[in-house]
KOLGU-4560 file (N, C-alpha, C; in nm, 3 decimals, padded with zeros to 5 digits):
<recs>
<n_xx: 00.082 n_yy: -00.118 n_zz: 00.000 ca_xx: 00.000 ca_yy: 00.000 ca_zz: 00.000 c_xx: 00.088 c_yy: 00.125 c_zz: 00.000 mol: A seq: 1 type: MET>
<n_xx: 00.196 n_yy: 00.120 n_zz: 00.074 ca_xx: 00.287 ca_yy: 00.235 ca_zz: 00.079 c_xx: 00.347 c_yy: 00.261 c_zz: -00.059 mol: A seq: 2 type: ILE>
<n_xx: 00.389 n_yy: 00.155 n_zz: -00.126 ca_xx: 00.449 ca_yy: 00.170 ca_zz: -00.259 c_xx: 00.353 c_yy: 00.225 c_zz: -00.360 mol: A seq: 3 type: GLY>
<n_xx: 00.232 n_yy: 00.174 n_zz: -00.363 ca_xx: 00.132 ca_yy: 00.220 ca_zz: -00.460 c_xx: 00.089 c_yy: 00.364 c_zz: -00.431 mol: A seq: 4 type: MET>
<n_xx: 00.073 n_yy: 00.397 n_zz: -00.304 ca_xx: 00.032 ca_yy: 00.533 ca_zz: -00.268 c_xx: 00.141 c_yy: 00.633 c_zz: -00.302 mol: A seq: 5 type: THR>
<n_xx: 00.266 n_yy: 00.598 n_zz: -00.273 ca_xx: 00.375 ca_yy: 00.692 ca_zz: -00.302 c_xx: 00.387 c_yy: 00.716 c_zz: -00.452 mol: A seq: 6 type: SER>
<n_xx: 00.368 n_yy: 00.613 n_zz: -00.532 ca_xx: 00.372 ca_yy: 00.629 ca_zz: -00.676 c_xx: 00.257 c_yy: 00.715 c_zz: -00.726 mol: A seq: 7 type: GLY>
<n_xx: 00.139 n_yy: 00.697 n_zz: -00.671 ca_xx: 00.023 ca_yy: 00.776 ca_zz: -00.710 c_xx: 00.038 c_yy: 00.923 c_zz: -00.675 mol: A seq: 8 type: GLY>
<n_xx: 00.090 n_yy: 00.949 n_zz: -00.557 ca_xx: 00.111 ca_yy: 01.088 ca_zz: -00.515 c_xx: 00.218 c_yy: 01.154 c_zz: -00.601 mol: A seq: 9 type: ILE>
<n_xx: 00.325 n_yy: 01.081 n_zz: -00.630 ca_xx: 00.429 ca_yy: 01.136 ca_zz: -00.717 c_xx: 00.372 c_yy: 01.168 c_zz: -00.855 mol: A seq: 10 type: LEU>
<n_xx: 00.285 n_yy: 01.083 n_zz: -00.906 ca_xx: 00.221 ca_yy: 01.106 ca_zz: -01.035 c_xx: 00.135 c_yy: 01.232 c_zz: -01.032 mol: A seq: 11 type: ASN>
<n_xx: 00.066 n_yy: 01.256 n_zz: -00.920 ca_xx: -00.016 ca_yy: 01.377 ca_zz: -00.907 c_xx: 00.068 c_yy: 01.503 c_zz: -00.919 mol: A seq: 12 type: LEU>
<n_xx: 00.188 n_yy: 01.501 n_zz: -00.866 ca_xx: 00.274 ca_yy: 01.619 ca_zz: -00.872 c_xx: 00.346 c_yy: 01.631 c_zz: -01.006 mol: A seq: 13 type: PHE>
<n_xx: 00.387 n_yy: 01.518 n_zz: -01.062 ca_xx: 00.463 ca_yy: 01.523 ca_zz: -01.187 c_xx: 00.377 c_yy: 01.555 c_zz: -01.309 mol: A seq: 14 type: LEU>
<n_xx: 00.251 n_yy: 01.512 n_zz: -01.308 ca_xx: 00.163 ca_yy: 01.536 ca_zz: -01.424 c_xx: 00.154 c_yy: 01.684 c_zz: -01.462 mol: A seq: 15 type: ASP>
<n_xx: 00.113 n_yy: 01.772 n_zz: -01.370 ca_xx: 00.101 ca_yy: 01.912 ca_zz: -01.412 c_xx: 00.235 c_yy: 01.976 c_zz: -01.449 mol: A seq: 16 type: PRO>
<n_xx: 00.341 n_yy: 01.931 n_zz: -01.382 ca_xx: 00.473 ca_yy: 01.988 ca_zz: -01.414 c_xx: 00.514 c_yy: 01.952 c_zz: -01.556 mol: A seq: 17 type: ILE>
<n_xx: 00.503 n_yy: 01.823 n_zz: -01.590 ca_xx: 00.547 ca_yy: 01.780 ca_zz: -01.722 c_xx: 00.449 c_yy: 01.819 c_zz: -01.833 mol: A seq: 18 type: LEU>
<n_xx: 00.320 n_yy: 01.819 n_zz: -01.803 ca_xx: 00.221 ca_yy: 01.850 ca_zz: -01.907 c_xx: 00.216 c_yy: 02.000 c_zz: -01.936 mol: A seq: 19 type: ILE>
<n_xx: 00.203 n_yy: 02.081 n_zz: -01.831 ca_xx: 00.180 ca_yy: 02.224 ca_zz: -01.851 c_xx: 00.307 c_yy: 02.309 c_zz: -01.841 mol: A seq: 20 type: PHE>
<n_xx: 00.386 n_yy: 02.286 n_zz: -01.737 ca_xx: 00.505 ca_yy: 02.370 ca_zz: -01.718 c_xx: 00.611 c_yy: 02.345 c_zz: -01.824 mol: A seq: 21 type: SER>
<n_xx: 00.639 n_yy: 02.219 n_zz: -01.851 ca_xx: 00.740 ca_yy: 02.186 ca_zz: -01.951 c_xx: 00.681 c_yy: 02.168 c_zz: -02.090 mol: A seq: 22 type: LEU>
<n_xx: 00.549 n_yy: 02.179 n_zz: -02.101 ca_xx: 00.476 ca_yy: 02.172 ca_zz: -02.229 c_xx: 00.502 c_yy: 02.044 c_zz: -02.308 mol: A seq: 23 type: LYS>
<n_xx: 00.499 n_yy: 01.930 n_zz: -02.237 ca_xx: 00.517 ca_yy: 01.800 ca_zz: -02.303 c_xx: 00.386 c_yy: 01.741 c_zz: -02.348 mol: A seq: 24 type: PHE>
<n_xx: 00.274 n_yy: 01.790 n_zz: -02.297 ca_xx: 00.142 ca_yy: 01.739 ca_zz: -02.336 c_xx: 00.120 c_yy: 01.595 c_zz: -02.292 mol: A seq: 25 type: GLY>
<n_xx: 00.062 n_yy: 01.516 n_zz: -02.381 ca_xx: 00.032 ca_yy: 01.375 ca_zz: -02.350 c_xx: 00.160 c_yy: 01.298 c_zz: -02.321 mol: A seq: 26 type: ILE>
<n_xx: 00.268 n_yy: 01.333 n_zz: -02.390 ca_xx: 00.396 ca_yy: 01.267 ca_zz: -02.364 c_xx: 00.440 c_yy: 01.291 c_zz: -02.220 mol: A seq: 27 type: SER>
<n_xx: 00.413 n_yy: 01.409 n_zz: -02.169 ca_xx: 00.447 ca_yy: 01.440 ca_zz: -02.030 c_xx: 00.370 c_yy: 01.354 c_zz: -01.932 mol: A seq: 28 type: GLY>
<n_xx: 00.243 n_yy: 01.328 n_zz: -01.963 ca_xx: 00.162 ca_yy: 01.241 ca_zz: -01.877 c_xx: 00.218 c_yy: 01.100 c_zz: -01.878 mol: A seq: 29 type: ALA>
<n_xx: 00.259 n_yy: 01.054 n_zz: -01.996 ca_xx: 00.317 ca_yy: 00.919 ca_zz: -02.007 c_xx: 00.448 c_yy: 00.911 c_zz: -01.931 mol: A seq: 30 type: ALA>
<n_xx: 00.531 n_yy: 01.012 n_zz: -01.944 ca_xx: 00.661 ca_yy: 01.013 ca_zz: -01.873 c_xx: 00.639 c_yy: 01.018 c_zz: -01.723 mol: A seq: 31 type: ILE>
<n_xx: 00.544 n_yy: 01.100 n_zz: -01.677 ca_xx: 00.514 ca_yy: 01.110 ca_zz: -01.535 c_xx: 00.465 c_yy: 00.977 c_zz: -01.480 mol: A seq: 32 type: ALA>
<n_xx: 00.379 n_yy: 00.910 n_zz: -01.556 ca_xx: 00.328 ca_yy: 00.780 ca_zz: -01.513 c_xx: 00.441 c_yy: 00.678 c_zz: -01.508 mol: A seq: 33 type: THR>
<n_xx: 00.527 n_yy: 00.679 n_zz: -01.607 ca_xx: 00.639 ca_yy: 00.585 ca_zz: -01.609 c_xx: 00.732 c_yy: 00.608 c_zz: -01.489 mol: A seq: 34 type: MET>
<n_xx: 00.765 n_yy: 00.733 n_zz: -01.462 ca_xx: 00.853 ca_yy: 00.764 ca_zz: -01.349 c_xx: 00.789 c_yy: 00.723 c_zz: -01.218 mol: A seq: 35 type: ILE>
<n_xx: 00.660 n_yy: 00.750 n_zz: -01.201 ca_xx: 00.593 ca_yy: 00.715 ca_zz: -01.076 c_xx: 00.580 c_yy: 00.564 c_zz: -01.059 mol: A seq: 36 type: SER>
<n_xx: 00.560 n_yy: 00.490 n_zz: -01.168 ca_xx: 00.553 ca_yy: 00.344 ca_zz: -01.159 c_xx: 00.688 c_yy: 00.284 c_zz: -01.122 mol: A seq: 37 type: GLN>
<n_xx: 00.794 n_yy: 00.338 n_zz: -01.180 ca_xx: 00.928 ca_yy: 00.290 ca_zz: -01.145 c_xx: 00.958 c_yy: 00.320 c_zz: -00.999 mol: A seq: 38 type: ILE>
<n_xx: 00.921 n_yy: 00.440 n_zz: -00.953 ca_xx: 00.942 ca_yy: 00.477 ca_zz: -00.813 c_xx: 00.864 c_yy: 00.384 c_zz: -00.721 mol: A seq: 39 type: PHE>
<n_xx: 00.740 n_yy: 00.356 n_zz: -00.757 ca_xx: 00.656 ca_yy: 00.267 ca_zz: -00.678 c_xx: 00.717 c_yy: 00.127 c_zz: -00.669 mol: A seq: 40 type: SER>
<n_xx: 00.767 n_yy: 00.078 n_zz: -00.781 ca_xx: 00.832 ca_yy: -00.053 ca_zz: -00.785 c_xx: 00.955 c_yy: -00.055 c_zz: -00.696 mol: A seq: 41 type: CYS>
<n_xx: 01.035 n_yy: 00.050 n_zz: -00.701 ca_xx: 01.156 ca_yy: 00.057 ca_zz: -00.617 c_xx: 01.122 c_yy: 00.063 c_zz: -00.469 mol: A seq: 42 type: LEU>
<n_xx: 01.017 n_yy: 00.135 n_zz: -00.434 ca_xx: 00.975 ca_yy: 00.141 ca_zz: -00.293 c_xx: 00.933 c_yy: 00.004 c_zz: -00.246 mol: A seq: 43 type: VAL>
<n_xx: 00.851 n_yy: -00.065 n_zz: -00.327 ca_xx: 00.806 ca_yy: -00.199 ca_zz: -00.287 c_xx: 00.920 c_yy: -00.299 c_zz: -00.282 mol: A seq: 44 type: MET>
<n_xx: 01.012 n_yy: -00.290 n_zz: -00.378 ca_xx: 01.127 ca_yy: -00.380 ca_zz: -00.378 c_xx: 01.214 c_yy: -00.357 c_zz: -00.255 mol: A seq: 45 type: ALA>
<n_xx: 01.231 n_yy: -00.231 n_zz: -00.216 ca_xx: 01.314 ca_yy: -00.203 ca_zz: -00.099 c_xx: 01.250 c_yy: -00.258 c_zz: 00.029 mol: A seq: 46 type: SER>
<n_xx: 01.118 n_yy: -00.257 n_zz: 00.036 ca_xx: 01.049 ca_yy: -00.313 ca_zz: 00.152 c_xx: 01.074 c_yy: -00.464 c_zz: 00.159 mol: A seq: 47 type: ILE>
<n_xx: 01.066 n_yy: -00.532 n_zz: 00.044 ca_xx: 01.092 ca_yy: -00.676 ca_zz: 00.042 c_xx: 01.237 c_yy: -00.708 c_zz: 00.073 mol: A seq: 48 type: PHE>
<n_xx: 01.329 n_yy: -00.634 n_zz: 00.015 ca_xx: 01.472 ca_yy: -00.662 ca_zz: 00.033 c_xx: 01.516 c_yy: -00.639 c_zz: 00.177 mol: A seq: 49 type: VAL>
<n_xx: 01.462 n_yy: -00.535 n_zz: 00.240 ca_xx: 01.499 ca_yy: -00.507 ca_zz: 00.379 c_xx: 01.432 c_yy: -00.600 c_zz: 00.479 mol: A seq: 50 type: ARG>
<n_xx: 01.342 n_yy: -00.685 n_zz: 00.432 ca_xx: 01.277 ca_yy: -00.782 ca_zz: 00.520 c_xx: 01.167 c_yy: -00.722 c_zz: 00.605 mol: A seq: 51 type: GLY>
<n_xx: 01.107 n_yy: -00.613 n_zz: 00.561 ca_xx: 01.001 ca_yy: -00.549 ca_zz: 00.638 c_xx: 00.863 c_yy: -00.595 c_zz: 00.593 mol: A seq: 52 type: ARG>
<n_xx: 00.857 n_yy: -00.709 n_zz: 00.527 ca_xx: 00.732 ca_yy: -00.764 ca_zz: 00.477 c_xx: 00.713 c_yy: -00.904 c_zz: 00.535 mol: A seq: 53 type: SER>
<n_xx: 00.591 n_yy: -00.953 n_zz: 00.534 ca_xx: 00.568 ca_yy: -01.089 ca_zz: 00.581 c_xx: 00.614 c_yy: -01.191 c_zz: 00.477 mol: A seq: 54 type: ILE>
<n_xx: 00.640 n_yy: -01.144 n_zz: 00.354 ca_xx: 00.691 ca_yy: -01.229 ca_zz: 00.247 c_xx: 00.842 c_yy: -01.213 c_zz: 00.243 mol: A seq: 55 type: VAL>
<n_xx: 00.914 n_yy: -01.324 n_zz: 00.253 ca_xx: 01.059 ca_yy: -01.318 ca_zz: 00.250 c_xx: 01.110 c_yy: -01.360 c_zz: 00.113 mol: A seq: 56 type: ASN>
<n_xx: 01.176 n_yy: -01.268 n_zz: 00.046 ca_xx: 01.234 ca_yy: -01.297 ca_zz: -00.085 c_xx: 01.382 c_yy: -01.326 c_zz: -00.068 mol: A seq: 57 type: LEU>
<n_xx: 01.423 n_yy: -01.441 n_zz: -00.113 ca_xx: 01.563 ca_yy: -01.479 ca_zz: -00.108 c_xx: 01.602 c_yy: -01.543 c_zz: -00.241 mol: A seq: 58 type: ARG>
<n_xx: 01.722 n_yy: -01.515 n_zz: -00.286 ca_xx: 01.770 ca_yy: -01.573 ca_zz: -00.411 c_xx: 01.778 c_yy: -01.724 c_zz: -00.399 mol: A seq: 59 type: ILE>
<n_xx: 01.810 n_yy: -01.773 n_zz: -00.280 ca_xx: 01.822 ca_yy: -01.918 ca_zz: -00.261 c_xx: 01.688 c_yy: -01.990 c_zz: -00.280 mol: A seq: 60 type: SER>
<n_xx: 01.577 n_yy: -01.920 n_zz: -00.272 ca_xx: 01.445 ca_yy: -01.981 ca_zz: -00.291 c_xx: 01.403 c_yy: -01.987 c_zz: -00.436 mol: A seq: 61 type: ASN>
<n_xx: 01.481 n_yy: -01.929 n_zz: -00.526 ca_xx: 01.447 ca_yy: -01.928 ca_zz: -00.668 c_xx: 01.497 c_yy: -02.057 c_zz: -00.731 mol: A seq: 62 type: ILE>
<n_xx: 01.409 n_yy: -02.126 n_zz: -00.799 ca_xx: 01.444 ca_yy: -02.251 ca_zz: -00.866 c_xx: 01.487 c_yy: -02.223 c_zz: -01.009 mol: A seq: 63 type: SER>
<n_xx: 01.590 n_yy: -02.290 n_zz: -01.054 ca_xx: 01.637 ca_yy: -02.275 ca_zz: -01.191 c_xx: 01.586 c_yy: -02.388 c_zz: -01.281 mol: A seq: 64 type: LEU>
<n_xx: 01.490 n_yy: -02.464 n_zz: -01.234 ca_xx: 01.436 ca_yy: -02.577 ca_zz: -01.306 c_xx: 01.335 c_yy: -02.529 c_zz: -01.411 mol: A seq: 65 type: GLU>
<n_xx: 01.369 n_yy: -02.543 n_zz: -01.538 ca_xx: 01.283 ca_yy: -02.494 ca_zz: -01.647 c_xx: 01.146 c_yy: -02.560 c_zz: -01.648 mol: A seq: 66 type: LYS>
<n_xx: 01.142 n_yy: -02.687 n_zz: -01.620 ca_xx: 01.016 ca_yy: -02.761 ca_zz: -01.624 c_xx: 00.914 c_yy: -02.703 c_zz: -01.526 mol: A seq: 67 type: ALA>
<n_xx: 00.959 n_yy: -02.657 n_zz: -01.415 ca_xx: 00.871 ca_yy: -02.600 ca_zz: -01.314 c_xx: 00.798 c_yy: -02.477 c_zz: -01.370 mol: A seq: 68 type: LEU>
<n_xx: 00.868 n_yy: -02.393 n_zz: -01.442 ca_xx: 00.809 ca_yy: -02.272 ca_zz: -01.498 c_xx: 00.721 c_yy: -02.304 c_zz: -01.618 mol: A seq: 69 type: TYR>
<n_xx: 00.759 n_yy: -02.398 n_zz: -01.699 ca_xx: 00.680 ca_yy: -02.434 ca_zz: -01.816 c_xx: 00.546 c_yy: -02.496 c_zz: -01.775 mol: A seq: 70 type: LEU>
<n_xx: 00.547 n_yy: -02.582 n_zz: -01.675 ca_xx: 00.424 ca_yy: -02.643 ca_zz: -01.628 c_xx: 00.331 c_yy: -02.535 c_zz: -01.572 mol: A seq: 71 type: VAL>
<n_xx: 00.385 n_yy: -02.442 n_zz: -01.496 ca_xx: 00.303 ca_yy: -02.334 ca_zz: -01.440 c_xx: 00.246 c_yy: -02.248 c_zz: -01.550 mol: A seq: 72 type: SER>
<n_xx: 00.322 n_yy: -02.221 n_zz: -01.654 ca_xx: 00.278 ca_yy: -02.135 ca_zz: -01.763 c_xx: 00.166 c_yy: -02.200 c_zz: -01.843 mol: A seq: 73 type: PHE>
<n_xx: 00.180 n_yy: -02.327 n_zz: -01.873 ca_xx: 00.082 ca_yy: -02.394 ca_zz: -01.958 c_xx: -00.043 c_yy: -02.437 c_zz: -01.884 mol: A seq: 74 type: PHE>
<n_xx: -00.047 n_yy: -02.428 n_zz: -01.752 ca_xx: -00.168 ca_yy: -02.460 ca_zz: -01.677 c_xx: -00.268 c_yy: -02.346 c_zz: -01.679 mol: A seq: 75 type: GLN>
<n_xx: -00.228 n_yy: -02.232 n_zz: -01.730 ca_xx: -00.321 ca_yy: -02.120 ca_zz: -01.739 c_xx: -00.426 c_yy: -02.153 c_zz: -01.839 mol: A seq: 76 type: LEU>
</recs>
């Protein structure tokens, strides 16, 4: 929730700056959205990496077995 909210608030501030002040128009809205989504992703990733979540992400838990991913993909 923190990550999504921070990205949304950043987008609220960046939109008018890029659209009207810098005169980027629709491209400014797209750039603002892209920047805010990247920021949101980084905030959420930092929460996971620092261990402040109930979900623990560790590289050792990642399986390199191709069959595991293929079976999961084709069951959709």
